[in-house]
Every structure is written in C-alpha cells, then in structure tokens.
A tleap script that builds the chain and sets N, CA, C and O, in Angstrom:
source leaprc.protein.ff14SB
mol = sequence {
  NMET ARG ILE ASP LYS TYR LEU LYS VAL SER
  ARG LEU ILE LYS ARG ARG THR VAL ALA ASN
  GLU VAL ALA ASP ALA GLY ARG ILE GLU VAL
  ASN GLY ARG PRO VAL LYS ALA SER TYR ALA
  VAL LYS THR GLY ASP VAL ILE THR VAL GLY
  PHE GLY THR LYS PRO ILE SER VAL ARG VAL
  LEU SER THR GLU MET PRO THR GLY LYS ASP
  VAL ALA ARG GLU MET PHE GLU ILE ILE GLU
  CGLY
}
set mol.1.N position { -6.297 -3.889 -8.535 }
set mol.1.CA position { -5.006 -4.450 -8.205 }
set mol.1.C position { -5.033 -4.859 -6.726 }
set mol.1.O position { -5.540 -4.120 -5.882 }
set mol.2.N position { -4.491 -6.026 -6.425 }
set mol.2.CA position { -4.414 -6.496 -5.038 }
set mol.2.C position { -3.522 -5.576 -4.216 }
set mol.2.O position { -2.595 -4.964 -4.745 }
set mol.3.N position { -3.808 -5.481 -2.914 }
set mol.3.CA position { -3.046 -4.551 -2.079 }
set mol.3.C position { -1.594 -4.986 -1.926 }
set mol.3.O position { -0.713 -4.129 -1.854 }
set mol.4.N position { -1.312 -6.281 -1.875 }
set mol.4.CA position { 0.079 -6.705 -1.751 }
set mol.4.C position { 0.871 -6.336 -3.003 }
set mol.4.O position { 2.029 -5.931 -2.906 }
set mol.5.N position { 0.254 -6.473 -4.179 }
set mol.5.CA position { 0.921 -6.085 -5.422 }
set mol.5.C position { 1.060 -4.562 -5.506 }
set mol.5.O position { 2.085 -4.055 -5.962 }
set mol.6.N position { 0.023 -3.830 -5.063 }
set mol.6.CA position { 0.079 -2.364 -5.097 }
set mol.6.C position { 1.232 -1.850 -4.233 }
set mol.6.O position { 1.978 -0.968 -4.656 }
set mol.7.N position { 1.380 -2.398 -3.027 }
set mol.7.CA position { 2.454 -1.945 -2.136 }
set mol.7.C position { 3.821 -2.223 -2.743 }
set mol.7.O position { 4.760 -1.458 -2.522 }
set mol.8.N position { 3.948 -3.309 -3.508 }
set mol.8.CA position { 5.225 -3.626 -4.144 }
set mol.8.C position { 5.505 -2.706 -5.333 }
set mol.8.O position { 6.594 -2.138 -5.420 }
set mol.9.N position { 4.543 -2.548 -6.253 }
set mol.9.CA position { 4.809 -1.739 -7.446 }
set mol.9.C position { 4.903 -0.248 -7.123 }
set mol.9.O position { 5.548 0.496 -7.861 }
set mol.10.N position { 4.271 0.205 -6.033 }
set mol.10.CA position { 4.393 1.603 -5.635 }
set mol.10.C position { 5.652 1.829 -4.800 }
set mol.10.O position { 5.966 2.960 -4.428 }
set mol.11.N position { 6.355 0.759 -4.513 }
set mol.11.CA position { 7.621 0.780 -3.774 }
set mol.11.C position { 7.477 1.242 -2.328 }
set mol.11.O position { 8.419 1.785 -1.751 }
set mol.12.N position { 6.302 1.029 -1.744 }
set mol.12.CA position { 6.131 1.269 -0.308 }
set mol.12.C position { 6.742 0.125 0.481 }
set mol.12.O position { 7.296 0.338 1.559 }
set mol.13.N position { 6.644 -1.097 -0.054 }
set mol.13.CA position { 7.274 -2.285 0.529 }
set mol.13.C position { 8.085 -2.940 -0.574 }
set mol.13.O position { 7.646 -3.027 -1.721 }
set mol.14.N position { 9.290 -3.407 -0.207 }
set mol.14.CA position { 10.252 -3.848 -1.206 }
set mol.14.C position { 9.853 -5.120 -1.961 }
set mol.14.O position { 10.075 -5.221 -3.168 }
set mol.15.N position { 9.267 -6.087 -1.255 }
set mol.15.CA position { 8.925 -7.357 -1.890 }
set mol.15.C position { 7.458 -7.696 -1.669 }
set mol.15.O position { 6.875 -7.347 -0.642 }
set mol.16.N position { 6.870 -8.381 -2.647 }
set mol.16.CA position { 5.451 -8.735 -2.545 }
set mol.16.C position { 5.216 -9.755 -1.435 }
set mol.16.O position { 4.176 -9.716 -0.778 }
set mol.17.N position { 6.163 -10.668 -1.216 }
set mol.17.CA position { 5.986 -11.641 -0.143 }
set mol.17.C position { 5.975 -10.964 1.217 }
set mol.17.O position { 5.234 -11.376 2.109 }
set mol.18.N position { 6.787 -9.932 1.383 }
set mol.18.CA position { 6.798 -9.175 2.633 }
set mol.18.C position { 5.462 -8.444 2.798 }
set mol.18.O position { 4.903 -8.415 3.895 }
set mol.19.N position { 4.954 -7.861 1.725 }
set mol.19.CA position { 3.658 -7.174 1.775 }
set mol.19.C position { 2.553 -8.161 2.135 }
set mol.19.O position { 1.641 -7.820 2.889 }
set mol.20.N position { 2.624 -9.373 1.606 }
set mol.20.CA position { 1.651 -10.404 1.911 }
set mol.20.C position { 1.710 -10.786 3.390 }
set mol.20.O position { 0.670 -10.953 4.027 }
set mol.21.N position { 2.912 -10.923 3.939 }
set mol.21.CA position { 3.079 -11.264 5.353 }
set mol.21.C position { 2.570 -10.146 6.256 }
set mol.21.O position { 1.945 -10.416 7.282 }
set mol.22.N position { 2.830 -8.903 5.886 }
set mol.22.CA position { 2.367 -7.753 6.672 }
set mol.22.C position { 0.835 -7.719 6.682 }
set mol.22.O position { 0.228 -7.430 7.713 }
set mol.23.N position { 0.217 -8.010 5.549 }
set mol.23.CA position { -1.243 -8.028 5.472 }
set mol.23.C position { -1.818 -9.162 6.318 }
set mol.23.O position { -2.817 -8.974 7.013 }
set mol.24.N position { -1.192 -10.336 6.261 }
set mol.24.CA position { -1.666 -11.474 7.045 }
set mol.24.C position { -1.511 -11.225 8.546 }
set mol.24.O position { -2.269 -11.773 9.347 }
set mol.25.N position { -0.537 -10.407 8.928 }
set mol.25.CA position { -0.331 -10.072 10.340 }
set mol.25.C position { -1.321 -9.013 10.826 }
set mol.25.O position { -1.365 -8.713 12.019 }
set mol.26.N position { -2.116 -8.443 9.917 }
set mol.26.CA position { -3.123 -7.455 10.295 }
set mol.26.C position { -2.581 -6.054 10.483 }
set mol.26.O position { -3.197 -5.246 11.179 }
set mol.27.N position { -1.436 -5.743 9.874 }
set mol.27.CA position { -0.829 -4.418 10.037 }
set mol.27.C position { -1.131 -3.473 8.879 }
set mol.27.O position { -0.543 -2.395 8.793 }
set mol.28.N position { -2.051 -3.869 7.977 }
set mol.28.CA position { -2.469 -2.989 6.890 }
set mol.28.C position { -3.952 -2.687 7.069 }
set mol.28.O position { -4.773 -3.593 7.208 }
set mol.29.N position { -4.278 -1.400 7.063 }
set mol.29.CA position { -5.667 -0.967 7.140 }
set mol.29.C position { -5.987 -0.111 5.924 }
set mol.29.O position { -5.151 0.668 5.466 }
set mol.30.N position { -7.192 -0.260 5.408 }
set mol.30.CA position { -7.676 0.575 4.318 }
set mol.30.C position { -8.949 1.247 4.808 }
set mol.30.O position { -9.916 0.580 5.176 }
set mol.31.N position { -8.935 2.570 4.808 }
set mol.31.CA position { -10.073 3.364 5.285 }
set mol.31.C position { -10.480 2.963 6.702 }
set mol.31.O position { -11.666 2.935 7.031 }
set mol.32.N position { -9.469 2.647 7.551 }
set mol.32.CA position { -9.725 2.334 8.947 }
set mol.32.C position { -10.078 0.890 9.255 }
set mol.32.O position { -10.317 0.554 10.415 }
set mol.33.N position { -10.118 0.023 8.242 }
set mol.33.CA position { -10.457 -1.387 8.467 }
set mol.33.C position { -9.275 -2.270 8.090 }
set mol.33.O position { -8.661 -2.054 7.044 }
set mol.34.N position { -8.939 -3.266 8.920 }
set mol.34.CA position { -7.867 -4.198 8.541 }
set mol.34.C position { -8.285 -5.022 7.322 }
set mol.34.O position { -9.441 -5.425 7.200 }
set mol.35.N position { -7.335 -5.265 6.427 }
set mol.35.CA position { -7.637 -5.994 5.192 }
set mol.35.C position { -6.649 -7.133 4.981 }
set mol.35.O position { -5.558 -7.146 5.550 }
set mol.36.N position { -7.054 -8.085 4.154 }
set mol.36.CA position { -6.192 -9.200 3.746 }
set mol.36.C position { -5.405 -8.783 2.503 }
set mol.36.O position { -5.670 -7.735 1.914 }
set mol.37.N position { -4.444 -9.603 2.113 }
set mol.37.CA position { -3.590 -9.309 0.958 }
set mol.37.C position { -4.368 -9.287 -0.354 }
set mol.37.O position { -3.897 -8.710 -1.334 }
set mol.38.N position { -5.535 -9.897 -0.394 }
set mol.38.CA position { -6.300 -9.973 -1.635 }
set mol.38.C position { -7.243 -8.787 -1.835 }
set mol.38.O position { -7.973 -8.748 -2.826 }
set mol.39.N position { -7.243 -7.828 -0.923 }
set mol.39.CA position { -8.126 -6.663 -1.040 }
set mol.39.C position { -7.813 -5.910 -2.330 }
set mol.39.O position { -6.646 -5.693 -2.657 }
set mol.40.N position { -8.855 -5.509 -3.065 }
set mol.40.CA position { -8.692 -4.773 -4.326 }
set mol.40.C position { -8.621 -3.273 -4.027 }
set mol.40.O position { -9.588 -2.687 -3.541 }
set mol.41.N position { -7.482 -2.662 -4.319 }
set mol.41.CA position { -7.250 -1.246 -4.059 }
set mol.41.C position { -7.981 -0.407 -5.098 }
set mol.41.O position { -7.986 -0.736 -6.284 }
set mol.42.N position { -8.602 0.688 -4.640 }
set mol.42.CA position { -9.290 1.621 -5.530 }
set mol.42.C position { -8.694 3.017 -5.351 }
set mol.42.O position { -8.139 3.322 -4.295 }
set mol.43.N position { -8.803 3.848 -6.356 }
set mol.43.CA position { -8.343 5.230 -6.279 }
set mol.43.C position { -9.119 5.945 -5.177 }
set mol.43.O position { -10.344 5.844 -5.104 }
set mol.44.N position { -8.396 6.669 -4.320 }
set mol.44.CA position { -9.024 7.391 -3.225 }
set mol.44.C position { -8.945 6.673 -1.896 }
set mol.44.O position { -9.216 7.283 -0.861 }
set mol.45.N position { -8.583 5.392 -1.884 }
set mol.45.CA position { -8.437 4.656 -0.627 }
set mol.45.C position { -7.301 5.248 0.198 }
set mol.45.O position { -6.309 5.727 -0.351 }
set mol.46.N position { -7.453 5.214 1.520 }
set mol.46.CA position { -6.395 5.628 2.435 }
set mol.46.C position { -5.831 4.367 3.066 }
set mol.46.O position { -6.530 3.658 3.790 }
set mol.47.N position { -4.554 4.088 2.786 }
set mol.47.CA position { -3.887 2.887 3.273 }
set mol.47.C position { -2.978 3.274 4.432 }
set mol.47.O position { -2.184 4.208 4.323 }
set mol.48.N position { -3.100 2.548 5.546 }
set mol.48.CA position { -2.218 2.741 6.695 }
set mol.48.C position { -1.446 1.450 6.899 }
set mol.48.O position { -2.034 0.381 7.069 }
set mol.49.N position { -0.117 1.557 6.882 }
set mol.49.CA position { 0.753 0.393 7.055 }
set mol.49.C position { 1.545 0.594 8.338 }
set mol.49.O position { 2.186 1.629 8.523 }
set mol.50.N position { 1.499 -0.399 9.226 }
set mol.50.CA position { 2.246 -0.323 10.478 }
set mol.50.C position { 3.675 -0.780 10.288 }
set mol.50.O position { 3.933 -1.977 10.160 }
set mol.51.N position { 4.612 0.161 10.268 }
set mol.51.CA position { 6.037 -0.139 10.188 }
set mol.51.C position { 6.619 0.024 11.582 }
set mol.51.O position { 6.946 1.144 11.976 }
set mol.52.N position { 6.758 -1.047 12.333 }
set mol.52.CA position { 7.306 -0.959 13.680 }
set mol.52.C position { 6.420 -0.110 14.568 }
set mol.52.O position { 5.238 -0.412 14.736 }
set mol.53.N position { 6.977 0.952 15.140 }
set mol.53.CA position { 6.204 1.815 16.034 }
set mol.53.C position { 5.608 3.015 15.313 }
set mol.53.O position { 4.795 3.740 15.887 }
set mol.54.N position { 6.005 3.234 14.055 }
set mol.54.CA position { 5.546 4.420 13.334 }
set mol.54.C position { 4.745 4.027 12.096 }
set mol.54.O position { 5.327 3.611 11.095 }
set mol.55.N position { 3.418 4.152 12.147 }
set mol.55.CA position { 2.628 3.832 10.951 }
set mol.55.C position { 2.740 4.938 9.898 }
set mol.55.O position { 3.024 6.091 10.223 }
set mol.56.N position { 2.516 4.575 8.644 }
set mol.56.CA position { 2.522 5.539 7.556 }
set mol.56.C position { 1.170 5.453 6.857 }
set mol.56.O position { 0.660 4.359 6.611 }
set mol.57.N position { 0.592 6.610 6.538 }
set mol.57.CA position { -0.693 6.657 5.840 }
set mol.57.C position { -0.502 7.322 4.490 }
set mol.57.O position { 0.130 8.374 4.390 }
set mol.58.N position { -1.054 6.702 3.448 }
set mol.58.CA position { -0.968 7.238 2.089 }
set mol.58.C position { -2.342 7.193 1.438 }
set mol.58.O position { -3.174 6.350 1.772 }
set mol.59.N position { -2.567 8.109 0.509 }
set mol.59.CA position { -3.804 8.125 -0.278 }
set mol.59.C position { -3.466 7.622 -1.674 }
set mol.59.O position { -2.504 8.080 -2.290 }
set mol.60.N position { -4.259 6.679 -2.171 }
set mol.60.CA position { -4.045 6.090 -3.491 }
set mol.60.C position { -4.488 7.092 -4.556 }
set mol.60.O position { -5.636 7.536 -4.560 }
set mol.61.N position { -3.568 7.447 -5.463 }
set mol.61.CA position { -3.875 8.355 -6.559 }
set mol.61.C position { -4.089 7.606 -7.871 }
set mol.61.O position { -4.820 8.066 -8.748 }
set mol.62.N position { -3.443 6.447 -7.996 }
set mol.62.CA position { -3.539 5.688 -9.242 }
set mol.62.C position { -3.310 4.209 -8.957 }
set mol.62.O position { -2.537 3.849 -8.069 }
set mol.63.N position { -3.987 3.364 -9.717 }
set mol.63.CA position { -3.747 1.920 -9.616 }
set mol.63.C position { -3.197 1.364 -10.921 }
set mol.63.O position { -3.162 0.148 -11.109 }
set mol.64.N position { -2.767 2.241 -11.824 }
set mol.64.CA position { -2.159 1.824 -13.091 }
set mol.64.C position { -0.750 1.290 -12.823 }
set mol.64.O position { -0.057 1.773 -11.927 }
set mol.65.N position { -0.337 0.301 -13.596 }
set mol.65.CA position { 1.011 -0.245 -13.459 }
set mol.65.C position { 2.024 0.815 -13.910 }
set mol.65.O position { 1.897 1.355 -15.009 }
set mol.66.N position { 3.032 1.120 -13.072 }
set mol.66.CA position { 4.014 2.137 -13.456 }
set mol.66.C position { 4.971 1.620 -14.524 }
set mol.66.O position { 5.197 0.416 -14.640 }
set mol.67.N position { 5.532 2.545 -15.304 }
set mol.67.CA position { 6.481 2.168 -16.340 }
set mol.67.C position { 7.922 2.337 -15.880 }
set mol.67.O position { 8.839 1.896 -16.572 }
set mol.68.N position { 8.141 2.960 -14.738 }
set mol.68.CA position { 9.483 3.143 -14.197 }
set mol.68.C position { 9.416 3.503 -12.733 }
set mol.68.O position { 8.345 3.804 -12.207 }
set mol.69.N position { 10.580 3.474 -12.063 }
set mol.69.CA position { 10.553 3.730 -10.631 }
set mol.69.C position { 10.269 5.188 -10.285 }
set mol.69.O position { 9.795 5.466 -9.183 }
set mol.70.N position { 10.541 6.126 -11.188 }
set mol.70.CA position { 10.221 7.527 -10.919 }
set mol.70.C position { 8.709 7.758 -10.980 }
set mol.70.O position { 8.195 8.654 -10.310 }
set mol.71.N position { 7.999 6.965 -11.770 }
set mol.71.CA position { 6.544 7.080 -11.893 }
set mol.71.C position { 5.844 6.426 -10.697 }
set mol.71.O position { 4.713 6.787 -10.371 }
set mol.72.N position { 6.500 5.480 -10.050 }
set mol.72.CA position { 5.905 4.768 -8.917 }
set mol.72.C position { 5.554 5.724 -7.777 }
set mol.72.O position { 4.588 5.482 -7.054 }
set mol.73.N position { 6.301 6.782 -7.605 }
set mol.73.CA position { 6.018 7.735 -6.526 }
set mol.73.C position { 4.774 8.557 -6.790 }
set mol.73.O position { 4.229 9.167 -5.870 }
set mol.74.N position { 4.313 8.584 -8.040 }
set mol.74.CA position { 3.106 9.325 -8.380 }
set mol.74.C position { 1.839 8.502 -8.145 }
set mol.74.O position { 0.735 8.987 -8.388 }
set mol.75.N position { 1.989 7.264 -7.676 }
set mol.75.CA position { 0.839 6.404 -7.424 }
set mol.75.C position { 0.153 6.724 -6.100 }
set mol.75.O position { -0.986 6.309 -5.882 }
set mol.76.N position { 0.832 7.459 -5.209 }
set mol.76.CA position { 0.275 7.755 -3.902 }
set mol.76.C position { 0.772 9.092 -3.400 }
set mol.76.O position { 1.753 9.630 -3.913 }
set mol.77.N position { 0.084 9.642 -2.375 }
set mol.77.CA position { 0.581 10.804 -1.673 }
set mol.77.C position { 0.593 10.479 -0.192 }
set mol.77.O position { -0.341 9.860 0.318 }
set mol.78.N position { 1.636 10.891 0.495 }
set mol.78.CA position { 1.773 10.617 1.920 }
set mol.78.C position { 0.905 11.576 2.709 }
set mol.78.O position { 0.994 12.792 2.539 }
set mol.79.N position { 0.062 11.023 3.574 }
set mol.79.CA position { -0.802 11.849 4.423 }
set mol.79.C position { -0.079 12.135 5.733 }
set mol.79.O position { 0.046 13.288 6.145 }
set mol.80.N position { 0.397 11.074 6.386 }
set mol.80.CA position { 1.213 11.230 7.587 }
set mol.80.C position { 2.132 10.041 7.707 }
set mol.80.O position { 1.820 8.940 7.253 }
set mol.81.N position { 3.272 10.281 8.326 }
set mol.81.CA position { 4.192 9.160 8.453 }
set mol.81.C position { 5.571 9.546 8.701 }
set mol.81.O position { 6.440 8.683 8.826 }
savepdb mol mol.pdb
quit
C-alpha cells in the first residue's frame, strides 16, 4: 500500500491529498529516510511524520484495508509523539 493511502486509511492524516503534499514536502520519513508518496509501506516500518514542531513516530502493524474506523487504530502503534 502506498504511504499516502496508508496514512489516510489509518487515520493519521485526514485526507490523502494532504498526505501526498506532506510527503512531497519531505516531512515523512520511513526508517530514518525521507520518502515520496509512492513508497510501498511494509509491516514493521517506522514512519515519522512532521506535524509542525512535534513529529510523531509510529510502527506499522498491518497494511490490510480496515473495515471500520475502530479497526484503523490497530494498523499502527505510537512509538513517540
């Protein structure tokens, strides 16, 4: 799954276009490297998203499409943020 779509379906970012813009601005890192919106997310990746002055880091637990918004929170675990 592309990282912009993953951020949207996991509800870390509200809209896919916003996730795409954040990736193009270079504020998304996976395992310490900046990535583009087309990066393919894998289970176990550590994603860091720069939200203003406070970045948030999450570990990917699942890349399956969620069936509801309560399941979306099970797609990742917050490491720091």
